[in-house]
mmCIF file of the N, C-alpha and C atoms, coordinates in Angstrom:
data_MODEL
# 
_entry.id   MODEL 
# 
loop_
_atom_site.group_PDB 
_atom_site.id 
_atom_site.type_symbol 
_atom_site.label_atom_id 
_atom_site.label_alt_id 
_atom_site.label_comp_id 
_atom_site.label_asym_id 
_atom_site.label_entity_id 
_atom_site.label_seq_id 
_atom_site.pdbx_PDB_ins_code 
_atom_site.Cartn_x 
_atom_site.Cartn_y 
_atom_site.Cartn_z 
_atom_site.occupancy 
_atom_site.B_iso_or_equiv 
_atom_site.pdbx_formal_charge 
_atom_site.auth_seq_id 
_atom_site.auth_comp_id 
_atom_site.auth_asym_id 
_atom_site.auth_atom_id 
_atom_site.pdbx_PDB_model_num 
ATOM 1   N N  . MET A 1 1  ? -169.495 -106.105 69.252 1.00 0.00 ? 1  MET A N  1 
ATOM 2   C CA . MET A 1 1  ? -170.264 -105.848 68.052 1.00 0.00 ? 1  MET A CA 1 
ATOM 3   C C  . MET A 1 1  ? -169.486 -104.879 67.189 1.00 0.00 ? 1  MET A C  1 
ATOM 4   N N  . CYS A 1 2  ? -169.408 -105.117 65.913 1.00 0.00 ? 2  CYS A N  1 
ATOM 5   C CA . CYS A 1 2  ? -168.695 -104.270 64.971 1.00 0.00 ? 2  CYS A CA 1 
ATOM 6   C C  . CYS A 1 2  ? -169.701 -103.633 64.020 1.00 0.00 ? 2  CYS A C  1 
ATOM 7   N N  . PHE A 1 3  ? -169.642 -102.318 63.906 1.00 0.00 ? 3  PHE A N  1 
ATOM 8   C CA . PHE A 1 3  ? -170.528 -101.600 63.000 1.00 0.00 ? 3  PHE A CA 1 
ATOM 9   C C  . PHE A 1 3  ? -169.856 -101.409 61.676 1.00 0.00 ? 3  PHE A C  1 
ATOM 10  N N  . SER A 1 4  ? -170.447 -101.905 60.607 1.00 0.00 ? 4  SER A N  1 
ATOM 11  C CA . SER A 1 4  ? -169.887 -101.781 59.276 1.00 0.00 ? 4  SER A CA 1 
ATOM 12  C C  . SER A 1 4  ? -169.749 -100.318 58.906 1.00 0.00 ? 4  SER A C  1 
ATOM 13  N N  . GLY A 1 5  ? -168.569 -99.959  58.364 1.00 0.00 ? 5  GLY A N  1 
ATOM 14  C CA . GLY A 1 5  ? -168.363 -98.608  57.901 1.00 0.00 ? 5  GLY A CA 1 
ATOM 15  C C  . GLY A 1 5  ? -167.739 -97.673  58.904 1.00 0.00 ? 5  GLY A C  1 
ATOM 16  N N  . TRP A 1 6  ? -167.644 -98.097  60.168 1.00 0.00 ? 6  TRP A N  1 
ATOM 17  C CA . TRP A 1 6  ? -167.024 -97.235  61.161 1.00 0.00 ? 6  TRP A CA 1 
ATOM 18  C C  . TRP A 1 6  ? -165.538 -97.523  61.191 1.00 0.00 ? 6  TRP A C  1 
ATOM 19  N N  . SER A 1 7  ? -164.843 -97.071  60.178 1.00 0.00 ? 7  SER A N  1 
ATOM 20  C CA . SER A 1 7  ? -163.439 -97.468  59.996 1.00 0.00 ? 7  SER A CA 1 
ATOM 21  C C  . SER A 1 7  ? -162.463 -96.496  60.584 1.00 0.00 ? 7  SER A C  1 
ATOM 22  N N  . THR A 1 8  ? -162.861 -95.296  60.935 1.00 0.00 ? 8  THR A N  1 
ATOM 23  C CA . THR A 1 8  ? -161.908 -94.339  61.459 1.00 0.00 ? 8  THR A CA 1 
ATOM 24  C C  . THR A 1 8  ? -162.500 -93.557  62.611 1.00 0.00 ? 8  THR A C  1 
ATOM 25  N N  . PHE A 1 9  ? -161.716 -93.382  63.661 1.00 0.00 ? 9  PHE A N  1 
ATOM 26  C CA . PHE A 1 9  ? -162.159 -92.627  64.809 1.00 0.00 ? 9  PHE A CA 1 
ATOM 27  C C  . PHE A 1 9  ? -162.281 -91.145  64.503 1.00 0.00 ? 9  PHE A C  1 
ATOM 28  N N  . ASP A 1 10 ? -161.473 -90.644  63.571 1.00 0.00 ? 10 ASP A N  1 
ATOM 29  C CA . ASP A 1 10 ? -161.541 -89.232  63.221 1.00 0.00 ? 10 ASP A CA 1 
ATOM 30  C C  . ASP A 1 10 ? -162.898 -88.846  62.632 1.00 0.00 ? 10 ASP A C  1 
ATOM 31  N N  . LYS A 1 11 ? -163.447 -89.727  61.809 1.00 0.00 ? 11 LYS A N  1 
ATOM 32  C CA . LYS A 1 11 ? -164.738 -89.434  61.155 1.00 0.00 ? 11 LYS A CA 1 
ATOM 33  C C  . LYS A 1 11 ? -165.917 -89.929  61.981 1.00 0.00 ? 11 LYS A C  1 
ATOM 34  N N  . TYR A 1 12 ? -165.747 -91.070  62.681 1.00 0.00 ? 12 TYR A N  1 
ATOM 35  C CA . TYR A 1 12 ? -166.836 -91.668  63.444 1.00 0.00 ? 12 TYR A CA 1 
ATOM 36  C C  . TYR A 1 12 ? -166.395 -91.838  64.906 1.00 0.00 ? 12 TYR A C  1 
ATOM 37  N N  . PRO A 1 13 ? -166.378 -90.753  65.698 1.00 0.00 ? 13 PRO A N  1 
ATOM 38  C CA . PRO A 1 13 ? -165.907 -90.867  67.075 1.00 0.00 ? 13 PRO A CA 1 
ATOM 39  C C  . PRO A 1 13 ? -166.823 -91.703  67.945 1.00 0.00 ? 13 PRO A C  1 
ATOM 40  N N  . ARG A 1 14 ? -166.240 -92.427  68.880 1.00 0.00 ? 14 ARG A N  1 
ATOM 41  C CA . ARG A 1 14 ? -166.950 -93.179  69.884 1.00 0.00 ? 14 ARG A CA 1 
ATOM 42  C C  . ARG A 1 14 ? -166.444 -92.731  71.244 1.00 0.00 ? 14 ARG A C  1 
ATOM 43  N N  . THR A 1 15 ? -167.307 -92.742  72.242 1.00 0.00 ? 15 THR A N  1 
ATOM 44  C CA . THR A 1 15 ? -166.897 -92.344  73.563 1.00 0.00 ? 15 THR A CA 1 
ATOM 45  C C  . THR A 1 15 ? -167.732 -93.099  74.602 1.00 0.00 ? 15 THR A C  1 
ATOM 46  N N  . LEU A 1 16 ? -167.243 -93.109  75.821 1.00 0.00 ? 16 LEU A N  1 
ATOM 47  C CA . LEU A 1 16 ? -167.998 -93.692  76.945 1.00 0.00 ? 16 LEU A CA 1 
ATOM 48  C C  . LEU A 1 16 ? -168.479 -92.569  77.848 1.00 0.00 ? 16 LEU A C  1 
ATOM 49  N N  . CYS A 1 17 ? -169.740 -92.623  78.225 1.00 0.00 ? 17 CYS A N  1 
ATOM 50  C CA . CYS A 1 17 ? -170.304 -91.677  79.193 1.00 0.00 ? 17 CYS A CA 1 
ATOM 51  C C  . CYS A 1 17 ? -171.634 -92.248  79.712 1.00 0.00 ? 17 CYS A C  1 
ATOM 52  N N  . ASP A 1 18 ? -172.055 -91.753  80.837 1.00 0.00 ? 18 ASP A N  1 
ATOM 53  C CA . ASP A 1 18 ? -173.303 -92.215  81.456 1.00 0.00 ? 18 ASP A CA 1 
ATOM 54  C C  . ASP A 1 18 ? -174.451 -91.405  80.841 1.00 0.00 ? 18 ASP A C  1 
ATOM 55  N N  . VAL A 1 19 ? -175.093 -91.938  79.836 1.00 0.00 ? 19 VAL A N  1 
ATOM 56  C CA . VAL A 1 19 ? -176.137 -91.240  79.129 1.00 0.00 ? 19 VAL A CA 1 
ATOM 57  C C  . VAL A 1 19 ? -177.459 -91.226  79.917 1.00 0.00 ? 19 VAL A C  1 
ATOM 58  N N  . ASN A 1 20 ? -177.776 -92.308  80.555 1.00 0.00 ? 20 ASN A N  1 
ATOM 59  C CA . ASN A 1 20 ? -179.115 -92.419  81.210 1.00 0.00 ? 20 ASN A CA 1 
ATOM 60  C C  . ASN A 1 20 ? -179.083 -92.229  82.726 1.00 0.00 ? 20 ASN A C  1 
ATOM 61  N N  . GLY A 1 21 ? -177.954 -91.810  83.288 1.00 0.00 ? 21 GLY A N  1 
ATOM 62  C CA . GLY A 1 21 ? -177.913 -91.475  84.707 1.00 0.00 ? 21 GLY A CA 1 
ATOM 63  C C  . GLY A 1 21 ? -177.895 -92.628  85.679 1.00 0.00 ? 21 GLY A C  1 
ATOM 64  N N  . ASP A 1 22 ? -177.569 -93.842  85.209 1.00 0.00 ? 22 ASP A N  1 
ATOM 65  C CA . ASP A 1 22 ? -177.588 -95.006  86.136 1.00 0.00 ? 22 ASP A CA 1 
ATOM 66  C C  . ASP A 1 22 ? -176.235 -95.303  86.768 1.00 0.00 ? 22 ASP A C  1 
ATOM 67  N N  . GLY A 1 23 ? -175.242 -94.432  86.527 1.00 0.00 ? 23 GLY A N  1 
ATOM 68  C CA . GLY A 1 23 ? -173.925 -94.620  87.112 1.00 0.00 ? 23 GLY A CA 1 
ATOM 69  C C  . GLY A 1 23 ? -173.008 -95.568  86.327 1.00 0.00 ? 23 GLY A C  1 
ATOM 70  N N  . LYS A 1 24 ? -173.470 -96.056  85.198 1.00 0.00 ? 24 LYS A N  1 
ATOM 71  C CA . LYS A 1 24 ? -172.681 -96.967  84.341 1.00 0.00 ? 24 LYS A CA 1 
ATOM 72  C C  . LYS A 1 24 ? -172.352 -96.266  83.026 1.00 0.00 ? 24 LYS A C  1 
ATOM 73  N N  . ASP A 1 25 ? -171.124 -96.432  82.572 1.00 0.00 ? 25 ASP A N  1 
ATOM 74  C CA . ASP A 1 25 ? -170.726 -95.845  81.299 1.00 0.00 ? 25 ASP A CA 1 
ATOM 75  C C  . ASP A 1 25 ? -171.369 -96.560  80.112 1.00 0.00 ? 25 ASP A C  1 
ATOM 76  N N  . ASP A 1 26 ? -171.993 -95.801  79.237 1.00 0.00 ? 26 ASP A N  1 
ATOM 77  C CA . ASP A 1 26 ? -172.611 -96.283  78.041 1.00 0.00 ? 26 ASP A CA 1 
ATOM 78  C C  . ASP A 1 26 ? -171.698 -95.941  76.852 1.00 0.00 ? 26 ASP A C  1 
ATOM 79  N N  . ILE A 1 27 ? -171.841 -96.654  75.743 1.00 0.00 ? 27 ILE A N  1 
ATOM 80  C CA . ILE A 1 27 ? -171.055 -96.366  74.545 1.00 0.00 ? 27 ILE A CA 1 
ATOM 81  C C  . ILE A 1 27 ? -171.864 -95.470  73.625 1.00 0.00 ? 27 ILE A C  1 
ATOM 82  N N  . VAL A 1 28 ? -171.261 -94.370  73.195 1.00 0.00 ? 28 VAL A N  1 
ATOM 83  C CA . VAL A 1 28 ? -171.904 -93.421  72.257 1.00 0.00 ? 28 VAL A CA 1 
ATOM 84  C C  . VAL A 1 28 ? -171.064 -93.394  71.005 1.00 0.00 ? 28 VAL A C  1 
ATOM 85  N N  . GLY A 1 29 ? -171.673 -93.643  69.846 1.00 0.00 ? 29 GLY A N  1 
ATOM 86  C CA . GLY A 1 29 ? -170.967 -93.599  68.561 1.00 0.00 ? 29 GLY A CA 1 
ATOM 87  C C  . GLY A 1 29 ? -171.689 -92.709  67.587 1.00 0.00 ? 29 GLY A C  1 
ATOM 88  N N  . PHE A 1 30 ? -170.899 -91.891  66.907 1.00 0.00 ? 30 PHE A N  1 
ATOM 89  C CA . PHE A 1 30 ? -171.472 -90.947  65.919 1.00 0.00 ? 30 PHE A CA 1 
ATOM 90  C C  . PHE A 1 30 ? -171.288 -91.531  64.542 1.00 0.00 ? 30 PHE A C  1 
ATOM 91  N N  . GLY A 1 31 ? -172.384 -91.631  63.794 1.00 0.00 ? 31 GLY A N  1 
ATOM 92  C CA . GLY A 1 31 ? -172.345 -92.189  62.435 1.00 0.00 ? 31 GLY A CA 1 
ATOM 93  C C  . GLY A 1 31 ? -172.785 -91.143  61.418 1.00 0.00 ? 31 GLY A C  1 
ATOM 94  N N  . ASP A 1 32 ? -172.889 -91.535  60.162 1.00 0.00 ? 32 ASP A N  1 
ATOM 95  C CA . ASP A 1 32 ? -173.330 -90.642  59.112 1.00 0.00 ? 32 ASP A CA 1 
ATOM 96  C C  . ASP A 1 32 ? -174.760 -90.128  59.344 1.00 0.00 ? 32 ASP A C  1 
ATOM 97  N N  . ASP A 1 33 ? -175.642 -91.025  59.751 1.00 0.00 ? 33 ASP A N  1 
ATOM 98  C CA . ASP A 1 33 ? -177.070 -90.662  59.830 1.00 0.00 ? 33 ASP A CA 1 
ATOM 99  C C  . ASP A 1 33 ? -177.644 -90.600  61.242 1.00 0.00 ? 33 ASP A C  1 
ATOM 100 N N  . TYR A 1 34 ? -177.009 -91.253  62.180 1.00 0.00 ? 34 TYR A N  1 
ATOM 101 C CA . TYR A 1 34 ? -177.549 -91.278  63.560 1.00 0.00 ? 34 TYR A CA 1 
ATOM 102 C C  . TYR A 1 34 ? -176.421 -91.274  64.587 1.00 0.00 ? 34 TYR A C  1 
ATOM 103 N N  . VAL A 1 35 ? -176.790 -90.912  65.805 1.00 0.00 ? 35 VAL A N  1 
ATOM 104 C CA . VAL A 1 35 ? -175.946 -91.128  66.972 1.00 0.00 ? 35 VAL A CA 1 
ATOM 105 C C  . VAL A 1 35 ? -176.454 -92.404  67.599 1.00 0.00 ? 35 VAL A C  1 
ATOM 106 N N  . TYR A 1 36 ? -175.552 -93.347  67.881 1.00 0.00 ? 36 TYR A N  1 
ATOM 107 C CA . TYR A 1 36 ? -175.910 -94.664  68.422 1.00 0.00 ? 36 TYR A CA 1 
ATOM 108 C C  . TYR A 1 36 ? -175.467 -94.738  69.890 1.00 0.00 ? 36 TYR A C  1 
ATOM 109 N N  . VAL A 1 37 ? -176.327 -95.325  70.700 1.00 0.00 ? 37 VAL A N  1 
ATOM 110 C CA . VAL A 1 37 ? -176.001 -95.542  72.127 1.00 0.00 ? 37 VAL A CA 1 
ATOM 111 C C  . VAL A 1 37 ? -176.225 -97.009  72.468 1.00 0.00 ? 37 VAL A C  1 
ATOM 112 N N  . SER A 1 38 ? -175.220 -97.626  73.082 1.00 0.00 ? 38 SER A N  1 
ATOM 113 C CA . SER A 1 38 ? -175.356 -98.975  73.671 1.00 0.00 ? 38 SER A CA 1 
ATOM 114 C C  . SER A 1 38 ? -175.301 -98.802  75.164 1.00 0.00 ? 38 SER A C  1 
ATOM 115 N N  . PHE A 1 39 ? -176.390 -99.087  75.825 1.00 0.00 ? 39 PHE A N  1 
ATOM 116 C CA . PHE A 1 39 ? -176.482 -98.876  77.271 1.00 0.00 ? 39 PHE A CA 1 
ATOM 117 C C  . PHE A 1 39 ? -175.851 -100.039 78.031 1.00 0.00 ? 39 PHE A C  1 
ATOM 118 N N  . SER A 1 40 ? -175.068 -99.701  79.041 1.00 0.00 ? 40 SER A N  1 
ATOM 119 C CA . SER A 1 40 ? -174.448 -100.696 79.917 1.00 0.00 ? 40 SER A CA 1 
ATOM 120 C C  . SER A 1 40 ? -175.516 -101.285 80.822 1.00 0.00 ? 40 SER A C  1 
ATOM 121 N N  . ASN A 1 41 ? -175.455 -102.615 80.999 1.00 0.00 ? 41 ASN A N  1 
ATOM 122 C CA . ASN A 1 41 ? -176.357 -103.242 81.988 1.00 0.00 ? 41 ASN A CA 1 
ATOM 123 C C  . ASN A 1 41 ? -175.578 -103.745 83.210 1.00 0.00 ? 41 ASN A C  1 
ATOM 124 N N  . GLY A 1 42 ? -174.333 -103.366 83.309 1.00 0.00 ? 42 GLY A N  1 
ATOM 125 C CA . GLY A 1 42 ? -173.495 -103.748 84.433 1.00 0.00 ? 42 GLY A CA 1 
ATOM 126 C C  . GLY A 1 42 ? -172.581 -104.922 84.140 1.00 0.00 ? 42 GLY A C  1 
ATOM 127 N N  . THR A 1 43 ? -172.987 -105.777 83.216 1.00 0.00 ? 43 THR A N  1 
ATOM 128 C CA . THR A 1 43 ? -172.150 -106.919 82.830 1.00 0.00 ? 43 THR A CA 1 
ATOM 129 C C  . THR A 1 43 ? -171.859 -106.914 81.336 1.00 0.00 ? 43 THR A C  1 
ATOM 130 N N  . GLY A 1 44 ? -172.445 -106.018 80.616 1.00 0.00 ? 44 GLY A N  1 
ATOM 131 C CA . GLY A 1 44 ? -172.269 -105.924 79.163 1.00 0.00 ? 44 GLY A CA 1 
ATOM 132 C C  . GLY A 1 44 ? -173.060 -104.749 78.652 1.00 0.00 ? 44 GLY A C  1 
ATOM 133 N N  . PHE A 1 45 ? -173.355 -104.771 77.376 1.00 0.00 ? 45 PHE A N  1 
ATOM 134 C CA . PHE A 1 45 ? -174.076 -103.656 76.756 1.00 0.00 ? 45 PHE A CA 1 
ATOM 135 C C  . PHE A 1 45 ? -175.292 -104.151 76.002 1.00 0.00 ? 45 PHE A C  1 
ATOM 136 N N  . GLU A 1 46 ? -176.384 -103.404 76.126 1.00 0.00 ? 46 GLU A N  1 
ATOM 137 C CA . GLU A 1 46 ? -177.598 -103.689 75.391 1.00 0.00 ? 46 GLU A CA 1 
ATOM 138 C C  . GLU A 1 46 ? -177.350 -103.391 73.937 1.00 0.00 ? 46 GLU A C  1 
ATOM 139 N N  . PRO A 1 47 ? -178.128 -103.969 73.030 1.00 0.00 ? 47 PRO A N  1 
ATOM 140 C CA . PRO A 1 47 ? -177.971 -103.669 71.610 1.00 0.00 ? 47 PRO A CA 1 
ATOM 141 C C  . PRO A 1 47 ? -178.106 -102.160 71.340 1.00 0.00 ? 47 PRO A C  1 
ATOM 142 N N  . LYS A 1 48 ? -177.435 -101.717 70.320 1.00 0.00 ? 48 LYS A N  1 
ATOM 143 C CA . LYS A 1 48 ? -177.413 -100.293 69.999 1.00 0.00 ? 48 LYS A CA 1 
ATOM 144 C C  . LYS A 1 48 ? -178.843 -99.777  69.762 1.00 0.00 ? 48 LYS A C  1 
ATOM 145 N N  . GLN A 1 49 ? -179.000 -98.491  70.047 1.00 0.00 ? 49 GLN A N  1 
ATOM 146 C CA . GLN A 1 49 ? -180.253 -97.819  69.780 1.00 0.00 ? 49 GLN A CA 1 
ATOM 147 C C  . GLN A 1 49 ? -179.909 -96.534  69.022 1.00 0.00 ? 49 GLN A C  1 
ATOM 148 N N  . GLU A 1 50 ? -180.640 -96.288  67.940 1.00 0.00 ? 50 GLU A N  1 
ATOM 149 C CA . GLU A 1 50 ? -180.488 -95.004  67.249 1.00 0.00 ? 50 GLU A CA 1 
ATOM 150 C C  . GLU A 1 50 ? -181.215 -93.978  68.090 1.00 0.00 ? 50 GLU A C  1 
ATOM 151 N N  . THR A 1 51 ? -180.538 -92.864  68.404 1.00 0.00 ? 51 THR A N  1 
ATOM 152 C CA . THR A 1 51 ? -181.126 -91.911  69.321 1.00 0.00 ? 51 THR A CA 1 
ATOM 153 C C  . THR A 1 51 ? -181.475 -90.577  68.683 1.00 0.00 ? 51 THR A C  1 
ATOM 154 N N  . THR A 1 52 ? -180.659 -90.091  67.804 1.00 0.00 ? 52 THR A N  1 
ATOM 155 C CA . THR A 1 52 ? -180.896 -88.763  67.206 1.00 0.00 ? 52 THR A CA 1 
ATOM 156 C C  . THR A 1 52 ? -180.120 -88.671  65.909 1.00 0.00 ? 52 THR A C  1 
ATOM 157 N N  . ASN A 1 53 ? -180.519 -87.764  65.069 1.00 0.00 ? 53 ASN A N  1 
ATOM 158 C CA . ASN A 1 53 ? -179.728 -87.485  63.875 1.00 0.00 ? 53 ASN A CA 1 
ATOM 159 C C  . ASN A 1 53 ? -179.277 -86.054  63.840 1.00 0.00 ? 53 ASN A C  1 
ATOM 160 N N  . GLU A 1 54 ? -179.378 -85.345  64.965 1.00 0.00 ? 54 GLU A N  1 
ATOM 161 C CA . GLU A 1 54 ? -179.036 -83.918  65.020 1.00 0.00 ? 54 GLU A CA 1 
ATOM 162 C C  . GLU A 1 54 ? -177.539 -83.660  65.037 1.00 0.00 ? 54 GLU A C  1 
ATOM 163 N N  . PHE A 1 55 ? -176.714 -84.602  65.471 1.00 0.00 ? 55 PHE A N  1 
ATOM 164 C CA . PHE A 1 55 ? -175.306 -84.394  65.620 1.00 0.00 ? 55 PHE A CA 1 
ATOM 165 C C  . PHE A 1 55 ? -174.546 -85.359  64.739 1.00 0.00 ? 55 PHE A C  1 
ATOM 166 N N  . THR A 1 56 ? -174.807 -85.341  63.452 1.00 0.00 ? 56 THR A N  1 
ATOM 167 C CA . THR A 1 56 ? -174.219 -86.307  62.531 1.00 0.00 ? 56 THR A CA 1 
ATOM 168 C C  . THR A 1 56 ? -173.560 -85.614  61.368 1.00 0.00 ? 56 THR A C  1 
ATOM 169 N N  . ILE A 1 57 ? -172.769 -86.334  60.610 1.00 0.00 ? 57 ILE A N  1 
ATOM 170 C CA . ILE A 1 57 ? -172.115 -85.808  59.443 1.00 0.00 ? 57 ILE A CA 1 
ATOM 171 C C  . ILE A 1 57 ? -173.141 -85.304  58.431 1.00 0.00 ? 57 ILE A C  1 
ATOM 172 N N  . GLN A 1 58 ? -174.207 -86.069  58.244 1.00 0.00 ? 58 GLN A N  1 
ATOM 173 C CA . GLN A 1 58 ? -175.241 -85.685  57.249 1.00 0.00 ? 58 GLN A CA 1 
ATOM 174 C C  . GLN A 1 58 ? -175.917 -84.383  57.632 1.00 0.00 ? 58 GLN A C  1 
ATOM 175 N N  . GLN A 1 59 ? -176.045 -84.097  58.910 1.00 0.00 ? 59 GLN A N  1 
ATOM 176 C CA . GLN A 1 59 ? -176.688 -82.859  59.340 1.00 0.00 ? 59 GLN A CA 1 
ATOM 177 C C  . GLN A 1 59 ? -175.680 -81.690  59.402 1.00 0.00 ? 59 GLN A C  1 
ATOM 178 N N  . GLY A 1 60 ? -174.399 -82.004  59.239 1.00 0.00 ? 60 GLY A N  1 
ATOM 179 C CA . GLY A 1 60 ? -173.393 -80.939  59.259 1.00 0.00 ? 60 GLY A CA 1 
ATOM 180 C C  . GLY A 1 60 ? -173.072 -80.407  60.636 1.00 0.00 ? 60 GLY A C  1 
ATOM 181 N N  . SER A 1 61 ? -173.425 -81.173  61.681 1.00 0.00 ? 61 SER A N  1 
ATOM 182 C CA . SER A 1 61 ? -173.204 -80.721  63.047 1.00 0.00 ? 61 SER A CA 1 
ATOM 183 C C  . SER A 1 61 ? -171.786 -80.882  63.537 1.00 0.00 ? 61 SER A C  1 
ATOM 184 N N  . PHE A 1 62 ? -171.010 -81.754  62.883 1.00 0.00 ? 62 PHE A N  1 
ATOM 185 C CA . PHE A 1 62 ? -169.584 -81.832  63.154 1.00 0.00 ? 62 PHE A CA 1 
ATOM 186 C C  . PHE A 1 62 ? -168.889 -82.262  61.879 1.00 0.00 ? 62 PHE A C  1 
ATOM 187 N N  . SER A 1 63 ? -167.614 -81.954  61.807 1.00 0.00 ? 63 SER A N  1 
ATOM 188 C CA . SER A 1 63 ? -166.902 -82.297  60.561 1.00 0.00 ? 63 SER A CA 1 
ATOM 189 C C  . SER A 1 63 ? -165.793 -83.244  60.876 1.00 0.00 ? 63 SER A C  1 
ATOM 190 N N  . SER A 1 64 ? -165.419 -84.015  59.851 1.00 0.00 ? 64 SER A N  1 
ATOM 191 C CA . SER A 1 64 ? -164.354 -85.025  60.035 1.00 0.00 ? 64 SER A CA 1 
ATOM 192 C C  . SER A 1 64 ? -163.012 -84.395  59.816 1.00 0.00 ? 64 SER A C  1 
# 
């Protein structure tokens, strides 16, 4: 899945980590308005979920 506007890793970092504690790496992506998480189901990833807007460019919590 490609997210429109996520053109640079410097401004929109993505990382893998186990967000929900199930032992599988999930995808975490930081956008302008939300932090997005795609949860691993063991064979792929569930559709993205908007989780928070506290750590975003719009909130000033990190800078590009």
